[in-house]
C-alpha positions as a Markdown table, in Angstrom:
| # | Residue | x | y | z |
|---|---|---|---|---|
| 1 | Met | -4.4 | -6.4 | 17.6 |
| 2 | Phe | -7.2 | -4.4 | 19.2 |
| 3 | Pro | -8.1 | -5.1 | 22.8 |
| 4 | Gln | -11.5 | -6.8 | 23.3 |
| 5 | Leu | -14.3 | -4.7 | 24.7 |
| 6 | Gly | -15.8 | -5.7 | 27.9 |
| 7 | Met | -19.3 | -5.2 | 29.1 |
| 8 | Met | -18.6 | -1.8 | 30.8 |
| 9 | Glu | -16.8 | -0.5 | 27.7 |
| 10 | Met | -19.7 | -1.6 | 25.5 |
| 11 | Leu | -22.2 | 0.2 | 27.8 |
| 12 | Val | -20.1 | 3.4 | 27.7 |
| 13 | Val | -19.9 | 3.3 | 23.9 |
| 14 | Met | -23.7 | 2.8 | 23.6 |
| 15 | Gly | -24.3 | 5.6 | 26.0 |
| 16 | Val | -22.1 | 8.0 | 24.0 |
| 17 | Ala | -23.8 | 6.9 | 20.8 |
| 18 | Val | -27.3 | 7.6 | 22.3 |
| 19 | Leu | -26.1 | 11.0 | 23.6 |
| 20 | Leu | -24.6 | 12.0 | 20.3 |
| 21 | Phe | -27.3 | 10.7 | 17.9 |
| 22 | Gly | -30.4 | 10.3 | 20.0 |
| 23 | Lys | -33.5 | 9.7 | 17.8 |
| 24 | Arg | -31.4 | 9.4 | 14.7 |
| 25 | Leu | -29.5 | 6.3 | 16.0 |
| 26 | Pro | -31.4 | 3.7 | 13.9 |
| 27 | Glu | -30.9 | 5.9 | 10.8 |
| 28 | Val | -27.1 | 6.2 | 11.5 |
| 29 | Gly | -26.9 | 2.4 | 12.1 |
| 30 | Arg | -28.7 | 1.7 | 8.8 |
| 31 | Ser | -26.4 | 4.1 | 6.8 |
| 32 | Leu | -23.3 | 2.6 | 8.5 |
| 33 | Gly | -24.5 | -0.9 | 7.5 |
| 34 | Lys | -25.1 | 0.2 | 3.9 |
| 35 | Gly | -21.7 | 1.8 | 3.8 |
| 36 | Ile | -20.0 | -1.4 | 5.0 |
| 37 | Val | -21.9 | -3.5 | 2.4 |
| 38 | Glu | -20.9 | -1.1 | -0.4 |
| 39 | Phe | -17.3 | -1.2 | 0.8 |
| 40 | Lys | -17.3 | -5.0 | 0.6 |
| 41 | Lys | -18.8 | -4.9 | -2.8 |
| 42 | Gly | -16.1 | -2.5 | -4.0 |
| 43 | Leu | -13.4 | -4.8 | -2.6 |
| 44 | Arg | -14.9 | -7.8 | -4.4 |
| 45 | Gly | -15.0 | -5.8 | -7.6 |
| 46 | Ile | -11.4 | -4.9 | -7.3 |
| 47 | Glu | -10.5 | -8.5 | -6.5 |
| 48 | Asp | -12.4 | -9.6 | -9.6 |
| 49 | Glu | -10.6 | -7.1 | -11.8 |
| 50 | Phe | -7.2 | -8.5 | -10.6 |
| 51 | Asp | -8.4 | -12.1 | -11.1 |
| 52 | Ile | -9.6 | -11.3 | -14.7 |
| 53 | Ser | -6.4 | -9.4 | -15.6 |
| 54 | Ala | -4.2 | -12.2 | -14.2 |
| 55 | His | -6.1 | -14.8 | -16.2 |
| 56 | Ser | -6.2 | -12.8 | -19.4 |
| 57 | Ser | -2.5 | -11.8 | -19.5 |
| 58 | Ser | -0.4 | -13.2 | -22.3 |
| 59 | Val | 2.0 | -14.8 | -19.9 |
| 60 | Pro | 0.4 | -18.0 | -18.4 |
| 61 | Ala | 0.5 | -18.1 | -14.6 |
| 62 | Arg | 3.2 | -20.5 | -13.3 |
| 63 | Arg | 2.3 | -23.2 | -10.9 |
| 64 | His | 4.7 | -24.2 | -8.1 |
| 65 | Asp | 6.3 | -27.4 | -9.0 |
| 66 | Asp | 9.0 | -29.4 | -7.2 |
| 67 | Arg | 11.2 | -30.0 | -10.2 |
| 68 | Pro | 14.8 | -29.0 | -9.6 |
| 69 | Arg | 15.7 | -25.8 | -11.5 |
| 70 | Pro | 19.0 | -25.5 | -13.3 |
| 71 | Ala | 21.7 | -23.4 | -11.6 |
| 72 | Pro | 22.2 | -20.0 | -13.2 |
| 73 | Ser | 25.3 | -19.5 | -15.3 |
| 74 | Glu | 26.5 | -16.6 | -13.2 |
| 75 | Pro | 25.6 | -15.6 | -9.6 |
| 76 | Ala | 22.7 | -13.1 | -9.2 |
| 77 | Asp | 24.8 | -10.6 | -7.4 |
| 78 | Met | 27.2 | -10.3 | -10.4 |
| 79 | Ser | 24.5 | -8.5 | -12.4 |
| 80 | Val | 24.1 | -5.8 | -9.8 |
| 81 | Pro | 26.5 | -2.9 | -10.3 |
| 82 | Lys | 28.9 | -2.3 | -7.4 |
| 83 | Phe | 29.3 | 1.0 | -5.7 |
| 84 | Glu | 32.6 | 2.6 | -6.3 |
| 85 | Pro | 33.4 | 5.7 | -4.3 |
| 86 | Pro | 34.7 | 8.7 | -6.3 |
| 87 | Ser | 38.5 | 8.8 | -6.7 |
| 88 | Ser | 38.7 | 12.6 | -6.4 |
| 89 | Ala | 36.9 | 15.3 | -4.5 |
| 90 | Pro | 33.8 | 16.8 | -6.1 |
| 91 | Val | 34.2 | 19.9 | -8.2 |
| 92 | Pro | 31.7 | 22.7 | -7.6 |
| 93 | His | 29.7 | 23.6 | -10.6 |
| 94 | Met | 28.3 | 27.1 | -11.0 |
| 95 | Asp | 25.1 | 27.5 | -13.0 |
| 96 | Tyr | 25.6 | 31.2 | -13.5 |
| 97 | Glu | 28.2 | 33.5 | -15.0 |
| 98 | Pro | 29.8 | 35.8 | -12.4 |
| 99 | Gln | 29.4 | 39.4 | -13.3 |
| 100 | Pro | 32.5 | 41.6 | -13.3 |
| 101 | Ala | 32.8 | 44.0 | -10.4 |
| 102 | Gln | 31.7 | 47.5 | -11.2 |
| 103 | Asp | 33.3 | 50.5 | -9.5 |
């Protein structure tokens, strides 16, 4: 997806980082690392919430099995309403009462 960075690109990125952050570079790196760790913890928490809610739901989770399923009594596309174009031209609807012309 992203192109791999070569040695020259890495050196340019490091040079720009040193120019921008200077003496604060270790502090910036440390805070960036802490941010990544917190982000991963948040993702794990969200995944845990979904796992808990999936297991605690009243409907048990179905497992994939290879048993043949009975054919439905009517095709699935029969339950979907069909689009029928209007038989006449649309009639304009006015939301206001026209005022009589005053002379």
